[in-house]
C-alpha positions as CSV (number, residue, x, y, z in Angstrom):
1,V,38.4,61.7,-143.8
2,G,39.4,58.6,-145.5
3,G,42.6,59.8,-147.4
4,S,40.8,63.5,-148.4
5,E,41.7,66.8,-147.6
6,E,38.5,67.3,-145.3
7,R,38.8,67.5,-141.3
8,G,37.1,64.7,-139.7
9,W,35.8,64.5,-136.0
10,A,38.4,63.5,-133.2
11,I,36.1,60.9,-131.4
12,T,35.8,57.5,-131.7
13,R,32.3,56.8,-130.2
14,A,28.9,58.6,-130.2
15,L,26.3,58.2,-127.9
16,G,23.0,57.6,-129.8
17,G,22.7,58.1,-133.4
18,S,24.6,56.2,-136.1
19,G,25.2,59.1,-138.4
20,G,28.8,58.8,-137.9
21,A,29.4,55.2,-138.9
22,A,30.4,55.9,-142.7
23,I,33.3,57.3,-141.2
24,G,33.9,54.8,-138.6
25,I,32.3,56.3,-135.5
26,S,30.5,53.5,-133.1
27,S,27.4,54.4,-131.5
28,Q,27.4,51.3,-129.7
29,C,28.2,51.6,-125.8
30,D,29.7,49.4,-123.3
31,L,26.9,49.0,-120.7
32,V,27.1,46.9,-117.2
33,E,23.7,46.3,-115.5
34,T,23.8,46.0,-111.5
35,A,20.7,45.4,-109.4
36,V,21.4,47.1,-106.1
37,G,19.2,47.6,-102.9
38,L,19.9,51.0,-101.5
39,E,20.5,51.4,-97.8
40,E,22.0,54.5,-98.1
41,E,21.5,57.6,-100.8
42,A,23.9,57.0,-103.6
43,V,24.9,58.8,-106.7
44,V,25.4,57.5,-110.4
45,L,28.4,59.3,-111.7
46,V,28.7,59.2,-115.8
47,A,31.8,61.2,-117.0
48,S,34.1,61.4,-120.1
49,D,37.8,60.2,-120.1
50,G,38.5,63.9,-119.7
51,I,38.0,63.4,-116.3
52,W,38.8,59.5,-115.8
53,D,42.4,60.5,-117.6
54,V,43.5,62.8,-114.9
55,L,41.6,62.3,-111.7
56,N,42.5,59.6,-109.5
57,H,39.4,57.1,-109.2
58,D,39.5,57.0,-105.4
59,Q,39.4,60.8,-105.4
60,V,36.5,61.2,-108.0
61,A,34.6,58.4,-105.6
62,M,35.2,60.5,-102.5
63,E,34.0,63.6,-104.0
64,A,30.8,61.6,-105.2
65,V,29.9,60.3,-101.6
66,A,30.7,63.7,-100.2
67,L,28.8,66.2,-102.4
68,G,26.3,63.6,-104.5
69,G,25.1,64.6,-107.9
70,S,26.4,68.2,-107.3
71,C,30.1,67.0,-107.4
72,V,30.4,67.3,-111.4
73,Q,31.2,71.2,-111.3
74,S,33.8,70.2,-108.6
75,L,35.1,67.3,-110.5
76,V,35.0,69.4,-114.0
77,S,37.2,71.9,-112.5
78,S,39.9,69.5,-111.0
79,A,40.1,67.8,-114.3
80,N,40.5,71.6,-116.1
81,A,43.4,72.1,-113.6
82,Q,44.8,69.0,-114.2
83,W,44.9,69.3,-117.8
84,A,46.2,72.9,-117.9
85,S,49.1,71.6,-115.6
86,L,50.0,68.6,-117.5
87,S,49.9,70.6,-121.0
88,S,52.6,72.6,-122.5
89,N,50.5,73.8,-125.4
90,Q,47.0,74.3,-123.6
91,T,45.3,71.3,-125.2
92,Y,42.3,69.6,-123.1
93,D,40.3,66.7,-123.4
94,D,36.6,67.0,-123.9
95,I,35.4,67.1,-120.4
96,T,31.9,65.9,-119.8
97,A,30.1,64.6,-116.5
98,V,26.5,63.9,-115.0
99,G,25.8,63.2,-111.5
100,V,22.4,61.7,-110.4
101,D,21.5,61.2,-107.0
102,L,19.4,57.9,-106.2
103,P,17.1,57.8,-103.2
104,I,17.0,55.4,-100.8
105,C,14.8,52.5,-101.5
106,D,12.3,51.3,-99.2
């Protein structure tokens, strides 16, 4: 941390609190708001770069459509397998995913 011998956090952004601001961690998120009229069921998927860096976006979308919010376990498993195949020293990125099913709006 700042030229000291102490170990720092290997993250660039944190959701929520501002406690890490002193060591350069931003709690500011990038948000996009979109109004949707749902005529079919939909799913919201929030995932870390541990998924997006190794899985094709179309593949992720197809799994989310097919499995709904329950797709996260499959996606995390797929991302783990991809990281294992890409890594020669067993390093993995953090993998986090949350899926929420949205009901049809009348």
